[in-house]
C-alpha positions, 0 to 999 in steps of 0.5 A: 375148485373155483367159485365166482361170487356175484354181489348186487348192493342196494337190491331194493333200489335195483329191483325198482329201477330195473324197469324204470330207465328214466330214473337211473340218472336221478337221485333215488331213495327207497323207503320202508316201514310204516307210514309214520315211521318210514326210513331209508333202506337203499339209495343210489350214488346221486342221492348220497351226494345230495346228503341222503344216508341209510336210516334217515326218516321221511321228514329228513329226506323230504327236506332235501330238494330233488330226491325221488322217493320210492316205496320198497316192494316185496313183490318187485324184489321177488320177481327181480331176484328170479331174474337175477338167479336166471342170469347166474344159472346160464353159467353154472347149475350149482348156485348157493344163496349168500345174500346179506341184508339188502344185498342180493348175493350168489356164489357159483361153482364154476369148476370145469367151465373153462371149455364153455366160457373160457378163463375165469376173467372171461367168464366174469366179464360175460356174467357181468354183461348178462346181468347188466343187460337184465338191469343189474349192477353187480360186482364179481370176485373169482377165487378157489376159496368160497369165503374169499370170493364172497367177501371180496365181491361184497367189499369191492366193485367191478371184477376181481380174479384172485389167483390160487394161493393169493387169497390172504394178500387179496383180503388183507386190506379189507376191514374187519367188518367184513366178517360181520362180528358181534358188537362186543368182539368188534370192540375188543379188536378195536381196543387191540388196534386191529382194523383189517383182515391182514392184521387178524391173519398175522396175529398168533392163533394160540393167543387169539383162541386163549382170549376169544375162544375157538371161534377166533380160529375160524375168524383167522382162517377166514381172514387168511382165505383158508376157511373150508365150506360145504357147498349147498346148491339151490335148484332155481326154477323157471318162473317167468313173472314181472311185477311193477307197482306204480307210484300213483294209480294209472287210468290211461291205457298208454301208461299201462302199455308203456310199462307192459311193453318193458315187461314183455321185453324182459319176459321174451328175453328170459325165455329166449335165453332158454330157447323157449317161446311164450305160450300164454300171458296172464295179466293181473291188474291190482285196482284202486280199492283192492280189487283184482282184474285178470286178462289172459292172452293165448296166441294160436302159436307160441311166439317170441315177437315182442310187437305182436304180443304187445298188440295182443295186450293192447287189444285185450285191454281195449276189450276189457278196460280196467274198472278202476285206476291200476295200482300194480301190474303183474305179467306172468308167462308160460313158456314152451317150445315154438311151433315149426311148420314144414312148407312145401316147395311149391306151396303158396305162402301163407299169412303169418300166425300173428296176423291170425291172432290179431284178427281174432282179437279184433273179431272178439272186440266186435262180436263178443268172445263167445262167438269167436274160436273153435267149436267143441261138441258138448257131452250131450245127446242134444243135436247141434249142441256145442260151445266155443273155445279159444283157437289154438294150433297144436301142430299135429296133422289131422288124420283122414279116413282112408275110405272115401265118404259114401254119403254126406249130410248137408245141414241147413243153417238155419233149419227151414220151417216146414208144414207136415201132413201126417198119416196114421199107420196101423200095426198089429203084433201077432203074439198079443193081437194088440193093434196100435197106430203111429202118426207118420209124415206123408207129405210136407212143404216149405215156402217154395216147394211141396214134397210127397213122401214115399218112404219114412224111417223113424222116429228116433226120439231124444230128450234131456235137460228137463231139470234146467231151462234148456230142456228139449224133446225131439224126434227125427225122421229120415224120409225119401220124398218126391218134388212136383217135377218128379226128382227125388230128395233124401231129407232129415226132418225134425219135430219139436214135440214140446212146441209141436213144430217141424223143420227141415234139418238137412239133405242127404247128398 
């Protein structure tokens, strides 16, 4: 077996600085707790040189000049931990959680990965570089013993590879505090003069068990790097989400886009690590006062273009500006396979899909979202009733009928109002001898021409939505008419029975 332990100290601080490169060179402390009882839970080296320490109150920290104070963010840590886990999952599918306190720690089972990533030293270097690219500083220790790798990574910096059989020598100089003993046991070892794991490993096991119980044997095994462990792997799920909480409420679009660009860069890089593209983006803005505002971005084609996605975000925020100052920003992405289109050898070059999305976004800002998209027929008998939905390319070729069309219906947009002359036709039923009359169109005219109807078929009536404001009651007639010059036309006439209005809907070609 071979294990690689990854230890990221001061994780609340790293989660906040991951998206804020401008603060990495400044002394920063992270505060947690109630407004009147805040204490320091994490700090960087520059702040420690200024005199800051863990557990200090806000009053003590504010008395030091030059320190940057940040509030701890549970949402930001959750998003950063997901990124941390994704980076580790690139090197092993078997990962166990080993976090302690404010540190984020993982242990990877790297048994048999030599053919993929090379020897242990090479794998550790590549893993540390991947974490650094994601904005994390972590120490890594590799060992054949689970606990030896975990304790060595937490106690040292950089990369440490422990050779098999050398666990005891690698752990002998570590302090006893590495075992996280109870206070009474730590005091006992201090009275005995034991300070390091090497001294504990050299102590007689029988005497230790006699004085401290059976647990002393387990401590000694840990100190010697020989303790056994049952590996409990976790299943990391892909969750493409980035969160950032502003220090002060933001009102300007430039500030939102500046942080949105960094978040989109991280999402694209995380999706690219799994050979995926971004299908959609959901932007949640927490406004001052506790309200939430959501924006949805769905490109026509899954994209990995950072500049294009940022442009869509800019247009969407411009079309739907925040109603108040923004306190926090969350961007969640849905990943999918990127679309590929096979072009013909002699086919003309088509515009890039990103240009289409930008054009659609600009049209929505000009004419409204309900006027741009793809038409979808409504589930109703009302003629011409449809709605608009977002335009998207599914990559599937449209199926065309094999038989050629014999007749086409050319609709008038908009329909032409006409004046119709009706004639009464009397019909009799032979069985019952009951006569009834039907008013049939005999002629009609529009603003230019007059038509004489030679044959009329109908009416076909439809009605609905009587329970709502959009009720309709119409009848259709298919007619064959003659113009003044003697030419024939086939038309579709529509009568609105509620308003008693006639209109020319279409021509049959």
